[in-house]
C-alpha positions in Angstrom: -3.4 2.2 -34.3 -0.5 -0.2 -33.7 1.6 1.4 -36.5 1.0 4.8 -34.8 2.2 3.6 -31.5 5.4 2.1 -33.1 6.0 5.4 -34.9 5.6 7.3 -31.6 8.1 4.9 -29.9 10.7 5.4 -32.6 10.4 9.2 -32.3 10.8 8.9 -28.5 13.1 5.9 -27.9 13.3 4.6 -24.3 15.9 6.3 -22.2 18.5 3.8 -20.8 19.6 4.8 -17.3 22.9 3.0 -17.8 23.8 5.1 -20.8 23.3 8.4 -19.0 26.2 10.2 -17.7 26.6 10.7 -13.9 25.8 14.4 -14.1 22.5 13.7 -15.9 21.7 11.0 -13.3 22.3 13.3 -10.4 20.3 16.1 -12.2 17.3 13.8 -12.8 17.4 12.3 -9.3 17.3 15.9 -8.0 14.2 16.9 -10.1 12.5 13.8 -8.9 13.4 14.5 -5.3 11.8 17.9 -5.7 8.7 16.3 -7.1 8.4 14.1 -4.0 9.1 17.1 -1.8 6.1 18.8 -3.4 4.0 15.7 -2.4 5.2 16.0 1.2 3.8 19.5 1.2 0.5 18.3 -0.3 0.3 15.8 2.4 0.6 18.4 5.1 -2.2 20.4 3.4 -4.3 17.3 3.4 -4.0 16.6 7.1 -3.7 20.2 8.4 -6.7 20.4 10.7 -9.9 18.5 11.3 -12.9 20.8 11.1 -15.4 20.6 13.9 -18.0 20.8 11.1 -17.4 17.1 10.6 -18.6 16.0 14.0 -20.4 13.0 12.6 -17.3 11.8 10.6 -13.6 11.1 10.9 -12.9 12.6 7.5 -10.7 15.5 6.5 -11.4 17.7 3.4 -8.5 19.3 1.5 -9.8 20.1 -1.9 -10.7 18.5 -5.2 -7.4 16.7 -6.0 -6.9 12.9 -5.9 -6.5 13.2 -2.1 -9.5 15.5 -1.6 -10.5 13.7 1.5 -9.1 11.2 3.9 -11.3 9.1 6.1 -9.7 6.5 8.5 -11.8 3.6 9.7 -11.4 3.5 13.4 -12.3 0.2 15.4 -12.6 -0.3 19.2 -11.1 -3.7 18.9 -8.0 -5.1 17.0 -8.4 -7.6 14.2 -7.4 -10.9 15.6 -7.1 -14.0 13.4 -7.6 -17.5 14.9 -4.3 -19.4 14.9 -6.0 -22.3 13.3 -7.3 -20.3 10.3 -5.9 -20.9 6.9 -4.6 -17.9 4.9 -7.7 -18.1 2.7 -9.9 -17.8 5.8 -7.9 -14.9 7.0 -8.3 -13.1 3.7 -12.1 -13.8 3.7 -12.4 -12.3 7.2 -10.3 -9.2 6.4 -12.0 -8.4 3.1 -15.4 -8.6 4.9 -14.1 -6.1 7.5 -12.7 -3.8 4.8 -16.1 -3.9 2.9 -17.9 -3.0 6.2 -15.4 -0.3 7.0 -15.9 1.3 3.5 -19.7 1.2 3.9 -19.8 2.5 7.5 -17.4 5.4 6.7 -19.3 6.2 3.4 -22.6 6.3 5.4 -21.1 8.8 8.0 -19.2 10.9 5.4 -22.2 11.3 3.2 -23.7 13.5 6.0 -20.8 16.0 5.2 -21.3 15.5 1.5 -25.0 16.4 1.9 -24.0 19.8 3.3 -21.0 20.4 1.1 -22.0 19.0 -2.2 -25.8 18.7 -2.2 -26.1 18.8 -6.0 -23.6 15.8 -6.4 -24.8 13.8 -3.5 -26.9 11.3 -5.5 -24.0 10.7 -8.0 -21.5 10.0 -5.1 -24.0 7.5 -3.7 -23.8 5.6 -6.9 -20.0 5.7 -7.6 -18.7 5.7 -4.0 -17.0 8.3 -1.8 -13.5 6.7 -1.9 -11.3 5.4 -4.7 -8.3 4.1 -2.8 -7.6 2.6 0.6 -4.2 2.1 2.4 -3.5 -1.0 4.5 -0.4 -1.6 6.7 2.4 -4.1 5.9 2.1 -5.7 9.3 -1.6 -6.5 8.7 -0.7 -8.4 5.6 1.9 -10.2 7.7 -0.9 -11.3 10.2 -3.2 -12.3 7.3 -0.5 -14.6 5.8 0.3 -16.2 9.2 3.8 -14.6 9.3 3.7 -13.7 13.0 6.4 -16.2 13.7 8.1 -17.6 16.8 11.6 -17.5 15.5 12.8 -20.1 18.1 10.5 -22.7 16.5 12.1 -22.1 13.1 15.7 -22.5 14.2 17.4 -24.7 11.5 19.5 -26.4 14.2 16.4 -28.2 15.4 16.3 -29.9 12.1 20.1 -30.7 11.9 20.9 -27.8 9.6 23.9 -25.7 10.8 23.1 -22.5 8.8 21.5 -19.4 10.4 17.9 -19.0 9.4 18.4 -15.7 7.7 21.2 -17.0 5.5 19.4 -20.2 4.8 16.4 -18.4 3.4 18.2 -15.8 1.4 21.5 -17.2 0.1 21.2 -19.2 -3.1 24.2 -21.3 -2.3 22.0 -23.0 0.4 19.1 -23.7 -2.0 19.2 -27.5 -1.5 19.4 -27.2 2.3 16.6 -24.7 2.1 14.4 -27.2 0.2 15.1 -29.9 2.8 14.4 -27.4 5.6 11.1 -26.2 4.2 10.0 -29.9 3.8 10.8 -30.7 7.5 9.2 -27.5 8.9 6.0 -27.9 6.8 5.0 -24.3 7.2 3.7 -22.9 3.9 3.7 -19.3 5.2 7.5 -19.1 5.5 7.8 -19.9 1.8 6.7 -16.2 1.3 9.7 -14.9 3.3 12.3 -12.9 1.4 15.2 -10.8 2.5 12.9 -7.8 2.3 10.5 -9.7 4.7 13.3 -9.7 7.4 14.3 -6.2 6.9 10.8 -5.0 7.3 9.9 -7.4 10.2 8.6 -6.0 13.5 9.3 -7.6 16.9 6.3 -5.6 18.5 3.8 -8.2 19.7 0.2 -7.1 19.0 -2.7 -7.9 21.4 -4.1 -11.3 20.5 -0.8 -12.5 18.9 0.7 -12.8 22.4 -2.0 -13.0 25.0 0.2 -11.5 27.7 1.6 -8.3 26.3 4.5 -8.3 28.8 5.3 -12.0 28.1 8.8 -13.2 27.2 7.2 -14.9 24.3 6.5 -11.5 22.7 10.3 -11.0 22.2 10.5 -14.2 20.1 7.7 -13.3 17.8 8.5 -11.3 14.6 5.7 -10.1 12.2 7.2 -10.5 8.8 5.9 -9.1 5.5 4.9 -11.3 2.6 6.3 -11.0 -0.9 4.3 -10.2 -4.1 2.5 -7.4 -2.4 1.1 -6.1 -5.8 -0.5 -9.4 -6.5 -1.9 -9.8 -3.0 -3.4 -6.3 -3.1 -5.0 -7.2 -6.5 -6.7 -10.2 -5.0 -7.9 -8.4 -1.8 -9.2 -5.4 -3.9 -11.3 -7.5 -6.2 -12.8 -9.5 -3.3 -13.4 -6.4 -1.3 -15.2 -4.6 -4.2 -17.4 -7.8 -4.5 -18.3 -7.8 -0.9 -19.0 -4.0 -0.8 -21.6 -4.4 -3.6 -23.1 -7.5 -1.8 -23.3 -5.7 1.6 -24.4 -2.2 0.4 -28.0 -2.6 1.4 -26.8 -2.7 5.1 -27.3 1.1 5.2 -30.0 3.1 3.4 -27.3 5.7 2.5 -25.2 3.1 0.5 -27.8 1.0 -1.1 -27.5 2.7 -4.5 -23.8 2.1 -4.6 -22.2 0.4 -7.6 -18.5 0.3 -6.9 -16.6 -0.7 -10.1 -13.1 -1.0 -8.7 -11.0 0.0 -5.7 -7.3 0.9 -5.5 -5.3 -0.5 -2.6 -1.8 0.6 -1.5 0.6 -0.6 1.2 3.5 1.0 2.8 5.6 0.9 6.0 7.2 3.6 8.1 10.7 2.1 8.2 13.3 4.4 7.0 13.9 3.7 3.2 17.6 4.6 3.3 18.4 1.7 5.8 16.2 -0.6 3.7 17.9 0.3 0.5 21.4 -0.3 1.9 20.3 -3.8 3.1 18.8 -4.6 -0.3 21.8 -3.1 -2.2 19.7 -0.4 -3.9 21.7 2.7 -4.7 20.1 6.0 -5.7 22.7 6.6 -8.4 21.6 3.3 -10.1 18.0 4.7 -10.4 16.5 3.9 -6.9 15.2 7.4 -5.6 14.5 7.5 -1.9 11.0 8.0 -0.5 11.5 10.0 2.8 9.1 9.0 5.5 7.9 5.7 4.3 8.8 2.6 2.3 6.2 1.7 -0.4 5.5 -2.0 -0.8 2.7 -2.4 -3.3 -0.2 -0.9 -5.2 -2.9 -1.9 -7.6 -3.6 0.0 -10.8 -1.6 0.4 -14.0 1.5 2.5 -14.1 -0.2 4.6 -16.7 -3.2 5.6 -14.5 -3.0 9.3 -13.7 -4.3 8.9 -10.2 -1.8 6.1 -9.3 1.4 7.7 -10.4 4.3 6.8 -8.0 4.2 10.5 -6.7 0.6 10.2 -5.7 1.1 6.8 -4.1 3.8 8.4 -2.1 1.7 11.3 -1.0 -1.2 8.9 0.0 1.2 6.6 1.8 2.6 9.5 4.0 -0.9 10.7 4.8 -2.0 7.2 5.7 1.0 6.5 7.9 0.1 9.6 9.9 -3.5 8.5 10.3 -2.9 4.8 11.0 -0.3 4.6 13.7 -2.4 2.0 15.5 -3.2 -0.4 12.7 -2.6 -3.7 14.7 -1.8 -2.6 18.3 -2.9 0.2 20.5 -1.9 -0.4 24.2 -2.7 3.3 25.2 -5.6 4.5 23.2 -7.5 1.3 22.6 -8.4 2.4 19.0 -7.3 0.6 15.8 -7.1 1.8 12.2 -6.9 -1.1 9.8 -7.5 1.1 6.7 -7.5 4.8 5.6 -9.7 5.8 2.7 -9.1 8.6 0.3 -11.5 10.2 -2.1 -11.6 12.8 -4.8 -14.2 15.5 -4.4 -14.5 16.8 -8.0 -17.4 14.8 -9.5 -16.4 16.3 -12.9 -12.9 15.0 -12.6 -14.2 11.6 -11.7 -16.9 11.3 -14.4 -15.6 13.4 -17.3 -11.9 13.9 -17.2 -11.2 10.5 -15.6 -8.5 11.9 -13.3 -9.5 8.9 -11.3 -10.6 6.1 -13.6 -13.2 4.3 -11.5 -13.2 1.3 -13.7 -9.4 0.4 -13.7 -8.3 0.8 -10.0 -8.3 -3.0 -9.2 -5.9 -4.0 -12.1 -2.5 -5.6 -11.6 0.3 -3.0 -11.6 2.9 -5.6 -12.3 4.0 -8.8 -10.7 5.9 -8.7 -7.4 6.4 -5.8 -5.1 6.5 -2.0 -5.7 9.8 -1.4 -7.5 11.1 2.2 -7.1 13.5 1.9 -10.0 10.8 0.6 -12.3 8.5 3.4 -11.2 11.3 6.1 -11.6 12.2 4.9 -15.0 8.5 4.9 -16.1 8.4 8.6 -14.9 11.7 9.3 -16.7 10.5 8.0 -20.1 7.0 9.6 -19.8 7.8 13.0 -18.3 11.4 13.2 -17.1 12.8 13.2 -20.7 11.7 16.8 -21.0 14.2 17.8 -18.4 17.0 16.4 -20.6 16.3 18.9 -23.4 18.7 21.7 -23.8 21.9 19.8 -24.1 22.2 17.9 -20.9 22.2 14.2 -21.9 
C-alpha cells in the first residue's frame, strides 16, 4: 500500500507555486475565484426563503447537499461569562450550552423531518440531524478572556516605552515582551497575535460592560485567540461528549449516538484589508474569500465535506444567520451557533459525503491558512487546469 502511494506521488509530483510563471498563477487564481463565486450562489440558494411550513423550527431546507439545511440556535439572553472564571470554566459552560442548543434544535427540527423524510426519521434520530456548527470569532475571544481594557495593558504603566501593539508583535522587542508579560501576569494575552489585533472589535457586548453607553466600552476590545484549529478541536470533542450525555433530556433525541461534529469559525471583517495588514498577497498563493475571513475548522483537509470551498459557503451562510452572536441591543435575540445538516441519508451512510466519524479531527495546528488550503486544492484538483500547455 505504501509503495503504491509513493508510485502515485512520483507520477503526480507536488506543484510548487514558486516555480509557476505569473500567467499560470493568475489563471489558477481566476479559476479558484470562480469556484468560490459558485459557493456564493449556493449560499444564496440555501438561505433564499424560510418556508412557513417550518413553523415549529428555525431551520431552512435547501436540498440534499452538504448544506441541505441550516438551523440557527436562537437564545433570549446573551452568553455572559463571570469575570472570575478561568478559561477552562468558560469552555465548560460554553460546550454545555452548545450541547443543549444541538439537542433542542434537533428536537424541534425532527418535527419537520417526520413530515419530509418519514422513512429516514429513525436513522436521523440515531446519527443526528447536523454535522457541522459555526461559532463566531468574538465568542472565542470572550471564552478566552480576551475582552480587554486596553488602558490596563499600557506598557508605560510598567516602565516600558514601547506601544503595546509593537511590543506584542515585533520580534526585536522579545526580551521586553517577556518582562512585560511577567509583570502583567495575564495568561490570556499570551494568546494575542498580530491577527488578534486586526480582527479585534471595540463593540462592547451586554454583560462585558454593564452600562452599554459607558465610556468604559470604548476602552474594551474583544480580541481573537490564536490556534483556532486546535481550539475548535477541543471544543468539538467536549461538545460531542456532552451531547451524548445529555441526549435523554428529550424523548426525540434519546436514541442519538453522535460520533463526531465539525466546527468552523469565521469573521465578517473584509479579507482584503486583513490580507494587506498580514502581508498576504494573492499572487503569492493567498486567494481572497469575499464576504468573510475564515479563522479555523476541524476535520482533515482530505474530507470531502470540509473542503475549503464548502467551509467558505457555510461561513457565508452562518454570517448571515448569526449577526447577533454576542450582542443584540435592538432585537434582544442571540445566535451563538448555526447548525448545518445534510439531508441525503444515502450520502451520509453509504457514499460518506459527510464522514460522520472523522469530523472532530485536527485539520492542522494553528489557524486556517488560505495558502495551505489553496495549494492543497491545486495539487489535488487544480493541476487538471494546467493541462494543455499552460505551465
